[in-house]
PyMOL commands that place a pseudoatom at each C-alpha (Angstrom):
pseudoatom trace, name=CA, resn=PHE, resi=1, chain=A, elem=C, hetatm=0, pos=[0.000, 0.000, 0.000]
pseudoatom trace, name=CA, resn=GLY, resi=2, chain=A, elem=C, hetatm=0, pos=[1.057, 3.592, -0.565]
pseudoatom trace, name=CA, resn=LEU, resi=3, chain=A, elem=C, hetatm=0, pos=[-0.355, 6.265, 1.743]
pseudoatom trace, name=CA, resn=HIS, resi=4, chain=A, elem=C, hetatm=0, pos=[-0.242, 9.959, 0.934]
pseudoatom trace, name=CA, resn=VAL, resi=5, chain=A, elem=C, hetatm=0, pos=[-2.552, 12.882, 1.653]
pseudoatom trace, name=CA, resn=GLY, resi=6, chain=A, elem=C, hetatm=0, pos=[-3.711, 15.808, -0.495]
pseudoatom trace, name=CA, resn=TRP, resi=7, chain=A, elem=C, hetatm=0, pos=[-6.411, 17.139, -2.780]
pseudoatom trace, name=CA, resn=ALA, resi=8, chain=A, elem=C, hetatm=0, pos=[-7.812, 15.276, -5.774]
pseudoatom trace, name=CA, resn=VAL, resi=9, chain=A, elem=C, hetatm=0, pos=[-10.393, 15.878, -8.478]
pseudoatom trace, name=CA, resn=GLU, resi=10, chain=A, elem=C, hetatm=0, pos=[-12.805, 13.043, -9.214]
pseudoatom trace, name=CA, resn=GLY, resi=11, chain=A, elem=C, hetatm=0, pos=[-14.507, 12.784, -12.550]
pseudoatom trace, name=CA, resn=ALA, resi=12, chain=A, elem=C, hetatm=0, pos=[-16.763, 10.355, -14.359]
pseudoatom trace, name=CA, resn=ILE, resi=13, chain=A, elem=C, hetatm=0, pos=[-15.524, 9.374, -17.796]
pseudoatom trace, name=CA, resn=GLY, resi=14, chain=A, elem=C, hetatm=0, pos=[-17.489, 7.309, -20.278]
pseudoatom trace, name=CA, resn=THR, resi=15, chain=A, elem=C, hetatm=0, pos=[-20.888, 6.937, -21.854]
pseudoatom trace, name=CA, resn=GLU, resi=16, chain=A, elem=C, hetatm=0, pos=[-24.404, 6.240, -20.648]
pseudoatom trace, name=CA, resn=ILE, resi=17, chain=A, elem=C, hetatm=0, pos=[-23.622, 2.515, -20.896]
pseudoatom trace, name=CA, resn=LYS, resi=18, chain=A, elem=C, hetatm=0, pos=[-20.284, 2.466, -19.098]
pseudoatom trace, name=CA, resn=ILE, resi=19, chain=A, elem=C, hetatm=0, pos=[-18.837, 5.054, -16.746]
pseudoatom trace, name=CA, resn=ASP, resi=20, chain=A, elem=C, hetatm=0, pos=[-15.480, 4.862, -14.984]
pseudoatom trace, name=CA, resn=ALA, resi=21, chain=A, elem=C, hetatm=0, pos=[-14.314, 7.061, -12.149]
pseudoatom trace, name=CA, resn=SER, resi=22, chain=A, elem=C, hetatm=0, pos=[-11.006, 8.833, -12.599]
pseudoatom trace, name=CA, resn=TYR, resi=23, chain=A, elem=C, hetatm=0, pos=[-8.957, 10.726, -10.022]
pseudoatom trace, name=CA, resn=LEU, resi=24, chain=A, elem=C, hetatm=0, pos=[-6.564, 13.462, -11.060]
pseudoatom trace, name=CA, resn=SER, resi=25, chain=A, elem=C, hetatm=0, pos=[-3.978, 14.880, -8.692]
pseudoatom trace, name=CA, resn=PRO, resi=26, chain=A, elem=C, hetatm=0, pos=[-0.252, 14.874, -8.073]
pseudoatom trace, name=CA, resn=HIS, resi=27, chain=A, elem=C, hetatm=0, pos=[-1.149, 13.363, -4.688]
pseudoatom trace, name=CA, resn=VAL, resi=28, chain=A, elem=C, hetatm=0, pos=[-2.848, 10.377, -6.319]
pseudoatom trace, name=CA, resn=ASN, resi=29, chain=A, elem=C, hetatm=0, pos=[0.288, 9.927, -8.427]
pseudoatom trace, name=CA, resn=MET, resi=30, chain=A, elem=C, hetatm=0, pos=[2.425, 10.017, -5.263]
pseudoatom trace, name=CA, resn=SER, resi=31, chain=A, elem=C, hetatm=0, pos=[0.313, 7.275, -3.643]
pseudoatom trace, name=CA, resn=SER, resi=32, chain=A, elem=C, hetatm=0, pos=[0.697, 5.151, -6.746]
pseudoatom trace, name=CA, resn=ARG, resi=33, chain=A, elem=C, hetatm=0, pos=[4.473, 5.648, -6.798]
pseudoatom trace, name=CA, resn=LEU, resi=34, chain=A, elem=C, hetatm=0, pos=[4.696, 4.758, -3.102]
pseudoatom trace, name=CA, resn=GLU, resi=35, chain=A, elem=C, hetatm=0, pos=[2.716, 1.581, -3.679]
pseudoatom trace, name=CA, resn=ALA, resi=36, chain=A, elem=C, hetatm=0, pos=[4.995, 0.594, -6.569]
pseudoatom trace, name=CA, resn=ALA, resi=37, chain=A, elem=C, hetatm=0, pos=[8.098, 1.268, -4.421]
pseudoatom trace, name=CA, resn=THR, resi=38, chain=A, elem=C, hetatm=0, pos=[7.019, -1.150, -1.668]
pseudoatom trace, name=CA, resn=LYS, resi=39, chain=A, elem=C, hetatm=0, pos=[8.568, -3.966, -3.700]
pseudoatom trace, name=CA, resn=GLN, resi=40, chain=A, elem=C, hetatm=0, pos=[11.898, -2.135, -3.957]
pseudoatom trace, name=CA, resn=TYR, resi=41, chain=A, elem=C, hetatm=0, pos=[12.032, -1.590, -0.188]
pseudoatom trace, name=CA, resn=GLY, resi=42, chain=A, elem=C, hetatm=0, pos=[10.602, -4.993, 0.688]
pseudoatom trace, name=CA, resn=VAL, resi=43, chain=A, elem=C, hetatm=0, pos=[7.807, -3.600, 2.856]
pseudoatom trace, name=CA, resn=GLU, resi=44, chain=A, elem=C, hetatm=0, pos=[4.024, -3.940, 2.786]
pseudoatom trace, name=CA, resn=ILE, resi=45, chain=A, elem=C, hetatm=0, pos=[3.276, -0.238, 3.207]
pseudoatom trace, name=CA, resn=LEU, resi=46, chain=A, elem=C, hetatm=0, pos=[5.039, 3.039, 2.426]
pseudoatom trace, name=CA, resn=ILE, resi=47, chain=A, elem=C, hetatm=0, pos=[3.804, 6.186, 4.126]
pseudoatom trace, name=CA, resn=SER, resi=48, chain=A, elem=C, hetatm=0, pos=[4.703, 9.692, 3.025]
pseudoatom trace, name=CA, resn=GLU, resi=49, chain=A, elem=C, hetatm=0, pos=[6.125, 12.271, 5.395]
pseudoatom trace, name=CA, resn=ASP, resi=50, chain=A, elem=C, hetatm=0, pos=[2.946, 14.341, 4.920]
pseudoatom trace, name=CA, resn=VAL, resi=51, chain=A, elem=C, hetatm=0, pos=[0.808, 11.525, 6.360]
pseudoatom trace, name=CA, resn=VAL, resi=52, chain=A, elem=C, hetatm=0, pos=[3.199, 10.838, 9.243]
pseudoatom trace, name=CA, resn=ARG, resi=53, chain=A, elem=C, hetatm=0, pos=[2.992, 14.513, 10.263]
pseudoatom trace, name=CA, resn=LEU, resi=54, chain=A, elem=C, hetatm=0, pos=[-0.793, 14.104, 10.708]
pseudoatom trace, name=CA, resn=LEU, resi=55, chain=A, elem=C, hetatm=0, pos=[-0.485, 11.116, 13.048]
pseudoatom trace, name=CA, resn=SER, resi=56, chain=A, elem=C, hetatm=0, pos=[-0.682, 11.326, 16.816]
pseudoatom trace, name=CA, resn=ALA, resi=57, chain=A, elem=C, hetatm=0, pos=[2.641, 11.079, 18.646]
pseudoatom trace, name=CA, resn=PRO, resi=58, chain=A, elem=C, hetatm=0, pos=[2.077, 7.457, 19.760]
pseudoatom trace, name=CA, resn=LEU, resi=59, chain=A, elem=C, hetatm=0, pos=[1.336, 6.388, 16.160]
pseudoatom trace, name=CA, resn=ARG, resi=60, chain=A, elem=C, hetatm=0, pos=[4.269, 8.402, 14.792]
pseudoatom trace, name=CA, resn=ASP, resi=61, chain=A, elem=C, hetatm=0, pos=[6.539, 6.497, 17.170]
pseudoatom trace, name=CA, resn=LEU, resi=62, chain=A, elem=C, hetatm=0, pos=[5.447, 3.227, 15.536]
pseudoatom trace, name=CA, resn=CYS, resi=63, chain=A, elem=C, hetatm=0, pos=[6.555, 4.405, 12.075]
pseudoatom trace, name=CA, resn=ARG, resi=64, chain=A, elem=C, hetatm=0, pos=[10.077, 3.716, 10.868]
pseudoatom trace, name=CA, resn=MET, resi=65, chain=A, elem=C, hetatm=0, pos=[11.808, 6.070, 8.411]
pseudoatom trace, name=CA, resn=ILE, resi=66, chain=A, elem=C, hetatm=0, pos=[13.412, 4.060, 5.634]
pseudoatom trace, name=CA, resn=ASP, resi=67, chain=A, elem=C, hetatm=0, pos=[14.579, 6.635, 3.062]
pseudoatom trace, name=CA, resn=ARG, resi=68, chain=A, elem=C, hetatm=0, pos=[14.558, 10.246, 1.903]
pseudoatom trace, name=CA, resn=VAL, resi=69, chain=A, elem=C, hetatm=0, pos=[13.852, 10.594, -1.817]
pseudoatom trace, name=CA, resn=THR, resi=70, chain=A, elem=C, hetatm=0, pos=[12.738, 13.005, -4.491]
pseudoatom trace, name=CA, resn=VAL, resi=71, chain=A, elem=C, hetatm=0, pos=[10.078, 11.190, -6.479]
pseudoatom trace, name=CA, resn=LYS, resi=72, chain=A, elem=C, hetatm=0, pos=[9.588, 11.648, -10.205]
pseudoatom trace, name=CA, resn=GLY, resi=73, chain=A, elem=C, hetatm=0, pos=[7.363, 14.638, -10.869]
pseudoatom trace, name=CA, resn=SER, resi=74, chain=A, elem=C, hetatm=0, pos=[8.250, 16.364, -7.588]
pseudoatom trace, name=CA, resn=SER, resi=75, chain=A, elem=C, hetatm=0, pos=[10.913, 18.944, -6.835]
pseudoatom trace, name=CA, resn=ARG, resi=76, chain=A, elem=C, hetatm=0, pos=[11.129, 18.522, -3.065]
pseudoatom trace, name=CA, resn=PRO, resi=77, chain=A, elem=C, hetatm=0, pos=[12.576, 15.563, -1.195]
pseudoatom trace, name=CA, resn=THR, resi=78, chain=A, elem=C, hetatm=0, pos=[10.290, 13.637, 1.121]
pseudoatom trace, name=CA, resn=CYS, resi=79, chain=A, elem=C, hetatm=0, pos=[10.911, 11.032, 3.803]
pseudoatom trace, name=CA, resn=LEU, resi=80, chain=A, elem=C, hetatm=0, pos=[9.401, 7.592, 3.363]
pseudoatom trace, name=CA, resn=TYR, resi=81, chain=A, elem=C, hetatm=0, pos=[8.188, 5.634, 6.350]
pseudoatom trace, name=CA, resn=THR, resi=82, chain=A, elem=C, hetatm=0, pos=[6.820, 2.188, 6.959]
pseudoatom trace, name=CA, resn=TYR, resi=83, chain=A, elem=C, hetatm=0, pos=[4.912, 0.547, 9.763]
pseudoatom trace, name=CA, resn=ASP, resi=84, chain=A, elem=C, hetatm=0, pos=[6.068, -2.890, 10.780]
pseudoatom trace, name=CA, resn=VAL, resi=85, chain=A, elem=C, hetatm=0, pos=[2.855, -4.710, 11.552]
pseudoatom trace, name=CA, resn=PRO, resi=86, chain=A, elem=C, hetatm=0, pos=[3.327, -6.945, 14.584]
pseudoatom trace, name=CA, resn=PRO, resi=87, chain=A, elem=C, hetatm=0, pos=[2.277, -10.574, 14.105]
pseudoatom trace, name=CA, resn=HIS, resi=88, chain=A, elem=C, hetatm=0, pos=[-1.299, -11.389, 15.025]
pseudoatom trace, name=CA, resn=PRO, resi=89, chain=A, elem=C, hetatm=0, pos=[-1.412, -13.106, 18.431]
pseudoatom trace, name=CA, resn=SER, resi=90, chain=A, elem=C, hetatm=0, pos=[-2.914, -16.249, 16.881]
pseudoatom trace, name=CA, resn=GLU, resi=91, chain=A, elem=C, hetatm=0, pos=[0.145, -16.521, 14.600]
pseudoatom trace, name=CA, resn=ASP, resi=92, chain=A, elem=C, hetatm=0, pos=[2.508, -16.502, 17.575]
pseudoatom trace, name=CA, resn=VAL, resi=93, chain=A, elem=C, hetatm=0, pos=[2.889, -20.080, 18.784]
pseudoatom trace, name=CA, resn=ASP, resi=94, chain=A, elem=C, hetatm=0, pos=[4.121, -19.017, 22.246]
pseudoatom trace, name=CA, resn=ALA, resi=95, chain=A, elem=C, hetatm=0, pos=[1.144, -16.690, 22.707]
pseudoatom trace, name=CA, resn=CYS, resi=96, chain=A, elem=C, hetatm=0, pos=[-1.203, -19.553, 21.808]
pseudoatom trace, name=CA, resn=ASP, resi=97, chain=A, elem=C, hetatm=0, pos=[0.487, -21.866, 24.284]
pseudoatom trace, name=CA, resn=VAL, resi=98, chain=A, elem=C, hetatm=0, pos=[0.182, -19.274, 27.066]
pseudoatom trace, name=CA, resn=SER, resi=99, chain=A, elem=C, hetatm=0, pos=[-3.490, -18.601, 26.345]
pseudoatom trace, name=CA, resn=LEU, resi=100, chain=A, elem=C, hetatm=0, pos=[-4.308, -22.326, 26.280]
pseudoatom trace, name=CA, resn=SER, resi=101, chain=A, elem=C, hetatm=0, pos=[-2.561, -23.032, 29.555]
pseudoatom trace, name=CA, resn=ALA, resi=102, chain=A, elem=C, hetatm=0, pos=[-4.134, -20.096, 31.401]
for i in range(1, 102): cmd.bond("trace and resi %d" % i, "trace and resi %d" % (i + 1))
show_as sticks, trace
zoom trace
């Protein structure tokens, strides 16, 4: 996933038979580029610096900065963050053993 924040214009393109929604914005492009870059960084989610700034302090502390880049189509560098999702308790064998023995 790629998370970014900003304005966008939504429009309906098509005919009376088929209509597709389209979103135009440099911010939509940034989200798409972040999503594509997850493979390069080997993470499930990339979060832009603009989104991280909006988070509460406890959530910001859970984000890990992984790079500072200038993406294509932008003139200013931005920091890229990720959030390392902890394993679900049911996936942790030790946690299951503890809950069963309690």
